[in-house]
mmCIF file of the N, C-alpha and C atoms, coordinates in Angstrom:
data_MODEL
# 
_entry.id   MODEL 
# 
loop_
_atom_site.group_PDB 
_atom_site.id 
_atom_site.type_symbol 
_atom_site.label_atom_id 
_atom_site.label_alt_id 
_atom_site.label_comp_id 
_atom_site.label_asym_id 
_atom_site.label_entity_id 
_atom_site.label_seq_id 
_atom_site.pdbx_PDB_ins_code 
_atom_site.Cartn_x 
_atom_site.Cartn_y 
_atom_site.Cartn_z 
_atom_site.occupancy 
_atom_site.B_iso_or_equiv 
_atom_site.pdbx_formal_charge 
_atom_site.auth_seq_id 
_atom_site.auth_comp_id 
_atom_site.auth_asym_id 
_atom_site.auth_atom_id 
_atom_site.pdbx_PDB_model_num 
ATOM 1   N N  . MET A 1 1  ? 137.041 118.353 109.180 1.00 0.00 ? 1  MET A N  1 
ATOM 2   C CA . MET A 1 1  ? 136.526 119.348 110.098 1.00 0.00 ? 1  MET A CA 1 
ATOM 3   C C  . MET A 1 1  ? 137.545 120.462 110.311 1.00 0.00 ? 1  MET A C  1 
ATOM 4   N N  . ILE A 1 2  ? 138.793 120.105 110.604 1.00 0.00 ? 2  ILE A N  1 
ATOM 5   C CA . ILE A 1 2  ? 139.832 121.109 110.850 1.00 0.00 ? 2  ILE A CA 1 
ATOM 6   C C  . ILE A 1 2  ? 140.122 121.897 109.574 1.00 0.00 ? 2  ILE A C  1 
ATOM 7   N N  . ILE A 1 3  ? 140.108 121.230 108.436 1.00 0.00 ? 3  ILE A N  1 
ATOM 8   C CA . ILE A 1 3  ? 140.358 121.912 107.165 1.00 0.00 ? 3  ILE A CA 1 
ATOM 9   C C  . ILE A 1 3  ? 139.244 122.925 106.893 1.00 0.00 ? 3  ILE A C  1 
ATOM 10  N N  . GLY A 1 4  ? 138.005 122.566 107.184 1.00 0.00 ? 4  GLY A N  1 
ATOM 11  C CA . GLY A 1 4  ? 136.881 123.490 106.996 1.00 0.00 ? 4  GLY A CA 1 
ATOM 12  C C  . GLY A 1 4  ? 137.012 124.722 107.867 1.00 0.00 ? 4  GLY A C  1 
ATOM 13  N N  . VAL A 1 5  ? 137.442 124.556 109.106 1.00 0.00 ? 5  VAL A N  1 
ATOM 14  C CA . VAL A 1 5  ? 137.640 125.683 110.012 1.00 0.00 ? 5  VAL A CA 1 
ATOM 15  C C  . VAL A 1 5  ? 138.774 126.563 109.502 1.00 0.00 ? 5  VAL A C  1 
ATOM 16  N N  . ALA A 1 6  ? 139.849 125.946 109.019 1.00 0.00 ? 6  ALA A N  1 
ATOM 17  C CA . ALA A 1 6  ? 140.981 126.719 108.503 1.00 0.00 ? 6  ALA A CA 1 
ATOM 18  C C  . ALA A 1 6  ? 140.577 127.514 107.263 1.00 0.00 ? 6  ALA A C  1 
ATOM 19  N N  . VAL A 1 7  ? 139.809 126.909 106.378 1.00 0.00 ? 7  VAL A N  1 
ATOM 20  C CA . VAL A 1 7  ? 139.354 127.598 105.176 1.00 0.00 ? 7  VAL A CA 1 
ATOM 21  C C  . VAL A 1 7  ? 138.433 128.763 105.558 1.00 0.00 ? 7  VAL A C  1 
ATOM 22  N N  . ALA A 1 8  ? 137.546 128.555 106.500 1.00 0.00 ? 8  ALA A N  1 
ATOM 23  C CA . ALA A 1 8  ? 136.653 129.619 106.950 1.00 0.00 ? 8  ALA A CA 1 
ATOM 24  C C  . ALA A 1 8  ? 137.449 130.766 107.560 1.00 0.00 ? 8  ALA A C  1 
ATOM 25  N N  . ALA A 1 9  ? 138.456 130.455 108.342 1.00 0.00 ? 9  ALA A N  1 
ATOM 26  C CA . ALA A 1 9  ? 139.285 131.489 108.958 1.00 0.00 ? 9  ALA A CA 1 
ATOM 27  C C  . ALA A 1 9  ? 140.014 132.304 107.897 1.00 0.00 ? 9  ALA A C  1 
ATOM 28  N N  . VAL A 1 10 ? 140.554 131.653 106.887 1.00 0.00 ? 10 VAL A N  1 
ATOM 29  C CA . VAL A 1 10 ? 141.249 132.354 105.805 1.00 0.00 ? 10 VAL A CA 1 
ATOM 30  C C  . VAL A 1 10 ? 140.276 133.260 105.056 1.00 0.00 ? 10 VAL A C  1 
ATOM 31  N N  . LEU A 1 11 ? 139.083 132.783 104.768 1.00 0.00 ? 11 LEU A N  1 
ATOM 32  C CA . LEU A 1 11 ? 138.089 133.601 104.070 1.00 0.00 ? 11 LEU A CA 1 
ATOM 33  C C  . LEU A 1 11 ? 137.689 134.821 104.897 1.00 0.00 ? 11 LEU A C  1 
ATOM 34  N N  . ILE A 1 12 ? 137.561 134.653 106.180 1.00 0.00 ? 12 ILE A N  1 
ATOM 35  C CA . ILE A 1 12 ? 137.214 135.782 107.051 1.00 0.00 ? 12 ILE A CA 1 
ATOM 36  C C  . ILE A 1 12 ? 138.330 136.815 107.054 1.00 0.00 ? 12 ILE A C  1 
ATOM 37  N N  . VAL A 1 13 ? 139.570 136.381 107.173 1.00 0.00 ? 13 VAL A N  1 
ATOM 38  C CA . VAL A 1 13 ? 140.708 137.304 107.178 1.00 0.00 ? 13 VAL A CA 1 
ATOM 39  C C  . VAL A 1 13 ? 140.806 138.049 105.850 1.00 0.00 ? 13 VAL A C  1 
ATOM 40  N N  . VAL A 1 14 ? 140.651 137.352 104.752 1.00 0.00 ? 14 VAL A N  1 
ATOM 41  C CA . VAL A 1 14 ? 140.708 137.996 103.434 1.00 0.00 ? 14 VAL A CA 1 
ATOM 42  C C  . VAL A 1 14 ? 139.578 139.015 103.297 1.00 0.00 ? 14 VAL A C  1 
ATOM 43  N N  . GLY A 1 15 ? 138.388 138.675 103.749 1.00 0.00 ? 15 GLY A N  1 
ATOM 44  C CA . GLY A 1 15 ? 137.267 139.607 103.703 1.00 0.00 ? 15 GLY A CA 1 
ATOM 45  C C  . GLY A 1 15 ? 137.524 140.858 104.526 1.00 0.00 ? 15 GLY A C  1 
ATOM 46  N N  . LEU A 1 16 ? 138.087 140.700 105.711 1.00 0.00 ? 16 LEU A N  1 
ATOM 47  C CA . LEU A 1 16 ? 138.396 141.857 106.559 1.00 0.00 ? 16 LEU A CA 1 
ATOM 48  C C  . LEU A 1 16 ? 139.471 142.733 105.934 1.00 0.00 ? 16 LEU A C  1 
ATOM 49  N N  . VAL A 1 17 ? 140.448 142.129 105.310 1.00 0.00 ? 17 VAL A N  1 
ATOM 50  C CA . VAL A 1 17 ? 141.502 142.907 104.646 1.00 0.00 ? 17 VAL A CA 1 
ATOM 51  C C  . VAL A 1 17 ? 140.915 143.708 103.491 1.00 0.00 ? 17 VAL A C  1 
ATOM 52  N N  . LEU A 1 18 ? 140.061 143.080 102.699 1.00 0.00 ? 18 LEU A N  1 
ATOM 53  C CA . LEU A 1 18 ? 139.443 143.784 101.579 1.00 0.00 ? 18 LEU A CA 1 
ATOM 54  C C  . LEU A 1 18 ? 138.553 144.920 102.060 1.00 0.00 ? 18 LEU A C  1 
ATOM 55  N N  . LEU A 1 19 ? 137.780 144.703 103.099 1.00 0.00 ? 19 LEU A N  1 
ATOM 56  C CA . LEU A 1 19 ? 136.929 145.756 103.643 1.00 0.00 ? 19 LEU A CA 1 
ATOM 57  C C  . LEU A 1 19 ? 137.762 146.899 104.202 1.00 0.00 ? 19 LEU A C  1 
ATOM 58  N N  . GLY A 1 20 ? 138.862 146.582 104.832 1.00 0.00 ? 20 GLY A N  1 
ATOM 59  C CA . GLY A 1 20 ? 139.745 147.615 105.372 1.00 0.00 ? 20 GLY A CA 1 
ATOM 60  C C  . GLY A 1 20 ? 140.354 148.464 104.273 1.00 0.00 ? 20 GLY A C  1 
ATOM 61  N N  . ASN A 1 21 ? 140.663 147.878 103.133 1.00 0.00 ? 21 ASN A N  1 
ATOM 62  C CA . ASN A 1 21 ? 141.239 148.632 102.025 1.00 0.00 ? 21 ASN A CA 1 
ATOM 63  C C  . ASN A 1 21 ? 140.220 149.557 101.379 1.00 0.00 ? 21 ASN A C  1 
ATOM 64  N N  . TRP A 1 22 ? 138.950 149.177 101.354 1.00 0.00 ? 22 TRP A N  1 
ATOM 65  C CA . TRP A 1 22 ? 137.918 150.022 100.759 1.00 0.00 ? 22 TRP A CA 1 
ATOM 66  C C  . TRP A 1 22 ? 137.723 151.297 101.558 1.00 0.00 ? 22 TRP A C  1 
ATOM 67  N N  . SER A 1 23 ? 137.809 151.210 102.878 1.00 0.00 ? 23 SER A N  1 
ATOM 68  C CA . SER A 1 23 ? 137.533 152.379 103.705 1.00 0.00 ? 23 SER A CA 1 
ATOM 69  C C  . SER A 1 23 ? 138.695 153.365 103.729 1.00 0.00 ? 23 SER A C  1 
ATOM 70  N N  . GLN A 1 24 ? 139.824 153.036 103.145 1.00 0.00 ? 24 GLN A N  1 
ATOM 71  C CA . GLN A 1 24 ? 140.982 153.917 103.162 1.00 0.00 ? 24 GLN A CA 1 
ATOM 72  C C  . GLN A 1 24 ? 141.201 154.582 101.810 1.00 0.00 ? 24 GLN A C  1 
ATOM 73  N N  . GLY A 1 25 ? 140.117 154.831 101.080 1.00 0.00 ? 25 GLY A N  1 
ATOM 74  C CA . GLY A 1 25 ? 140.235 155.489 99.786  1.00 0.00 ? 25 GLY A CA 1 
ATOM 75  C C  . GLY A 1 25 ? 140.660 156.934 99.946  1.00 0.00 ? 25 GLY A C  1 
ATOM 76  N N  . LYS A 1 26 ? 141.161 157.515 98.882  1.00 0.00 ? 26 LYS A N  1 
ATOM 77  C CA . LYS A 1 26 ? 141.604 158.897 98.924  1.00 0.00 ? 26 LYS A CA 1 
ATOM 78  C C  . LYS A 1 26 ? 140.393 159.828 98.865  1.00 0.00 ? 26 LYS A C  1 
ATOM 79  N N  . ALA A 1 27 ? 140.442 160.878 99.650  1.00 0.00 ? 27 ALA A N  1 
ATOM 80  C CA . ALA A 1 27 ? 139.368 161.865 99.653  1.00 0.00 ? 27 ALA A CA 1 
ATOM 81  C C  . ALA A 1 27 ? 139.495 162.760 98.429  1.00 0.00 ? 27 ALA A C  1 
ATOM 82  N N  . GLU A 1 28 ? 138.359 163.125 97.878  1.00 0.00 ? 28 GLU A N  1 
ATOM 83  C CA . GLU A 1 28 ? 138.354 164.008 96.713  1.00 0.00 ? 28 GLU A CA 1 
ATOM 84  C C  . GLU A 1 28 ? 138.070 165.432 97.167  1.00 0.00 ? 28 GLU A C  1 
ATOM 85  N N  . PRO A 1 29 ? 138.717 166.415 96.566  1.00 0.00 ? 29 PRO A N  1 
ATOM 86  C CA . PRO A 1 29 ? 138.454 167.799 96.957  1.00 0.00 ? 29 PRO A CA 1 
ATOM 87  C C  . PRO A 1 29 ? 137.034 168.225 96.580  1.00 0.00 ? 29 PRO A C  1 
ATOM 88  N N  . VAL A 1 30 ? 136.472 169.103 97.398  1.00 0.00 ? 30 VAL A N  1 
ATOM 89  C CA . VAL A 1 30 ? 135.123 169.606 97.169  1.00 0.00 ? 30 VAL A CA 1 
ATOM 90  C C  . VAL A 1 30 ? 135.217 171.083 96.835  1.00 0.00 ? 30 VAL A C  1 
ATOM 91  N N  . ASP A 1 31 ? 134.593 171.491 95.749  1.00 0.00 ? 31 ASP A N  1 
ATOM 92  C CA . ASP A 1 31 ? 134.594 172.897 95.347  1.00 0.00 ? 31 ASP A CA 1 
ATOM 93  C C  . ASP A 1 31 ? 133.526 173.638 96.144  1.00 0.00 ? 31 ASP A C  1 
ATOM 94  N N  . VAL A 1 32 ? 133.961 174.549 97.026  1.00 0.00 ? 32 VAL A N  1 
ATOM 95  C CA . VAL A 1 32 ? 133.023 175.312 97.850  1.00 0.00 ? 32 VAL A CA 1 
ATOM 96  C C  . VAL A 1 32 ? 133.000 176.780 97.452  1.00 0.00 ? 32 VAL A C  1 
ATOM 97  N N  . SER A 1 33 ? 133.572 177.108 96.305  1.00 0.00 ? 33 SER A N  1 
ATOM 98  C CA . SER A 1 33 ? 133.654 178.504 95.889  1.00 0.00 ? 33 SER A CA 1 
ATOM 99  C C  . SER A 1 33 ? 132.283 179.118 95.635  1.00 0.00 ? 33 SER A C  1 
ATOM 100 N N  . SER A 1 34 ? 131.295 178.310 95.285  1.00 0.00 ? 34 SER A N  1 
ATOM 101 C CA . SER A 1 34 ? 129.961 178.850 95.013  1.00 0.00 ? 34 SER A CA 1 
ATOM 102 C C  . SER A 1 34 ? 129.051 178.804 96.241  1.00 0.00 ? 34 SER A C  1 
ATOM 103 N N  . LEU A 1 35 ? 129.544 178.296 97.364  1.00 0.00 ? 35 LEU A N  1 
ATOM 104 C CA . LEU A 1 35 ? 128.727 178.175 98.568  1.00 0.00 ? 35 LEU A CA 1 
ATOM 105 C C  . LEU A 1 35 ? 128.949 179.368 99.494  1.00 0.00 ? 35 LEU A C  1 
ATOM 106 N N  . ALA A 1 36 ? 127.913 179.742 100.226 1.00 0.00 ? 36 ALA A N  1 
ATOM 107 C CA . ALA A 1 36 ? 128.038 180.823 101.204 1.00 0.00 ? 36 ALA A CA 1 
ATOM 108 C C  . ALA A 1 36 ? 128.847 180.315 102.392 1.00 0.00 ? 36 ALA A C  1 
ATOM 109 N N  . THR A 1 37 ? 129.867 181.052 102.774 1.00 0.00 ? 37 THR A N  1 
ATOM 110 C CA . THR A 1 37 ? 130.709 180.650 103.893 1.00 0.00 ? 37 THR A CA 1 
ATOM 111 C C  . THR A 1 37 ? 130.886 181.813 104.856 1.00 0.00 ? 37 THR A C  1 
ATOM 112 N N  . ILE A 1 38 ? 131.162 181.485 106.105 1.00 0.00 ? 38 ILE A N  1 
ATOM 113 C CA . ILE A 1 38 ? 131.428 182.482 107.139 1.00 0.00 ? 38 ILE A CA 1 
ATOM 114 C C  . ILE A 1 38 ? 132.721 182.077 107.832 1.00 0.00 ? 38 ILE A C  1 
ATOM 115 N N  . GLY A 1 39 ? 133.601 183.043 108.077 1.00 0.00 ? 39 GLY A N  1 
ATOM 116 C CA . GLY A 1 39 ? 134.814 182.755 108.832 1.00 0.00 ? 39 GLY A CA 1 
ATOM 117 C C  . GLY A 1 39 ? 136.035 182.645 107.944 1.00 0.00 ? 39 GLY A C  1 
ATOM 118 N N  . ASP A 1 40 ? 137.145 182.410 108.604 1.00 0.00 ? 40 ASP A N  1 
ATOM 119 C CA . ASP A 1 40 ? 138.445 182.338 107.951 1.00 0.00 ? 40 ASP A CA 1 
ATOM 120 C C  . ASP A 1 40 ? 138.583 181.027 107.176 1.00 0.00 ? 40 ASP A C  1 
ATOM 121 N N  . ALA A 1 41 ? 139.017 181.092 105.944 1.00 0.00 ? 41 ALA A N  1 
ATOM 122 C CA . ALA A 1 41 ? 139.193 179.885 105.122 1.00 0.00 ? 41 ALA A CA 1 
ATOM 123 C C  . ALA A 1 41 ? 140.291 178.983 105.671 1.00 0.00 ? 41 ALA A C  1 
ATOM 124 N N  . ASP A 1 42 ? 141.217 179.541 106.448 1.00 0.00 ? 42 ASP A N  1 
ATOM 125 C CA . ASP A 1 42 ? 142.319 178.751 107.010 1.00 0.00 ? 42 ASP A CA 1 
ATOM 126 C C  . ASP A 1 42 ? 142.076 178.358 108.465 1.00 0.00 ? 42 ASP A C  1 
ATOM 127 N N  . ALA A 1 43 ? 140.837 178.444 108.937 1.00 0.00 ? 43 ALA A N  1 
ATOM 128 C CA . ALA A 1 43 ? 140.521 178.096 110.324 1.00 0.00 ? 43 ALA A CA 1 
ATOM 129 C C  . ALA A 1 43 ? 140.749 176.602 110.553 1.00 0.00 ? 43 ALA A C  1 
ATOM 130 N N  . PRO A 1 44 ? 141.229 176.219 111.743 1.00 0.00 ? 44 PRO A N  1 
ATOM 131 C CA . PRO A 1 44 ? 141.433 174.791 112.030 1.00 0.00 ? 44 PRO A CA 1 
ATOM 132 C C  . PRO A 1 44 ? 140.093 174.051 112.105 1.00 0.00 ? 44 PRO A C  1 
ATOM 133 N N  . VAL A 1 45 ? 140.112 172.804 111.724 1.00 0.00 ? 45 VAL A N  1 
ATOM 134 C CA . VAL A 1 45 ? 138.904 171.981 111.708 1.00 0.00 ? 45 VAL A CA 1 
ATOM 135 C C  . VAL A 1 45 ? 139.177 170.709 112.502 1.00 0.00 ? 45 VAL A C  1 
ATOM 136 N N  . THR A 1 46 ? 138.206 170.308 113.317 1.00 0.00 ? 46 THR A N  1 
ATOM 137 C CA . THR A 1 46 ? 138.293 169.051 114.052 1.00 0.00 ? 46 THR A CA 1 
ATOM 138 C C  . THR A 1 46 ? 137.203 168.127 113.530 1.00 0.00 ? 46 THR A C  1 
ATOM 139 N N  . ILE A 1 47 ? 137.577 166.934 113.114 1.00 0.00 ? 47 ILE A N  1 
ATOM 140 C CA . ILE A 1 47 ? 136.613 165.950 112.619 1.00 0.00 ? 47 ILE A CA 1 
ATOM 141 C C  . ILE A 1 47 ? 136.482 164.861 113.666 1.00 0.00 ? 47 ILE A C  1 
ATOM 142 N N  . ILE A 1 48 ? 135.240 164.607 114.088 1.00 0.00 ? 48 ILE A N  1 
ATOM 143 C CA . ILE A 1 48 ? 134.974 163.558 115.088 1.00 0.00 ? 48 ILE A CA 1 
ATOM 144 C C  . ILE A 1 48 ? 134.150 162.480 114.396 1.00 0.00 ? 48 ILE A C  1 
ATOM 145 N N  . GLU A 1 49 ? 134.623 161.249 114.477 1.00 0.00 ? 49 GLU A N  1 
ATOM 146 C CA . GLU A 1 49 ? 133.933 160.135 113.832 1.00 0.00 ? 49 GLU A CA 1 
ATOM 147 C C  . GLU A 1 49 ? 133.334 159.231 114.894 1.00 0.00 ? 49 GLU A C  1 
ATOM 148 N N  . TYR A 1 50 ? 132.049 158.960 114.753 1.00 0.00 ? 50 TYR A N  1 
ATOM 149 C CA . TYR A 1 50 ? 131.364 158.055 115.657 1.00 0.00 ? 50 TYR A CA 1 
ATOM 150 C C  . TYR A 1 50 ? 131.030 156.777 114.903 1.00 0.00 ? 50 TYR A C  1 
ATOM 151 N N  . SER A 1 51 ? 131.098 155.661 115.609 1.00 0.00 ? 51 SER A N  1 
ATOM 152 C CA . SER A 1 51 ? 130.698 154.403 114.982 1.00 0.00 ? 51 SER A CA 1 
ATOM 153 C C  . SER A 1 51 ? 130.131 153.467 116.052 1.00 0.00 ? 51 SER A C  1 
ATOM 154 N N  . ASP A 1 52 ? 129.391 152.501 115.604 1.00 0.00 ? 52 ASP A N  1 
ATOM 155 C CA . ASP A 1 52 ? 128.769 151.545 116.493 1.00 0.00 ? 52 ASP A CA 1 
ATOM 156 C C  . ASP A 1 52 ? 129.136 150.137 116.010 1.00 0.00 ? 52 ASP A C  1 
ATOM 157 N N  . PHE A 1 53 ? 129.838 149.410 116.831 1.00 0.00 ? 53 PHE A N  1 
ATOM 158 C CA . PHE A 1 53 ? 130.267 148.070 116.451 1.00 0.00 ? 53 PHE A CA 1 
ATOM 159 C C  . PHE A 1 53 ? 129.312 146.999 116.984 1.00 0.00 ? 53 PHE A C  1 
ATOM 160 N N  . GLY A 1 54 ? 128.208 147.427 117.549 1.00 0.00 ? 54 GLY A N  1 
ATOM 161 C CA . GLY A 1 54 ? 127.282 146.479 118.160 1.00 0.00 ? 54 GLY A CA 1 
ATOM 162 C C  . GLY A 1 54 ? 126.203 146.151 117.283 1.00 0.00 ? 54 GLY A C  1 
# 
């Protein structure tokens, strides 16, 4: 019983580590030279990320 719980805990931790590594991939540049744009190309940008853990 205790060994089964320990094995399950290890599998959960390994799964969380692997999932965490996937979400930290490098961003690829996007070519926007052909898109219509307004404003200064060097304007500051704020990125807000929303998530739901429920």
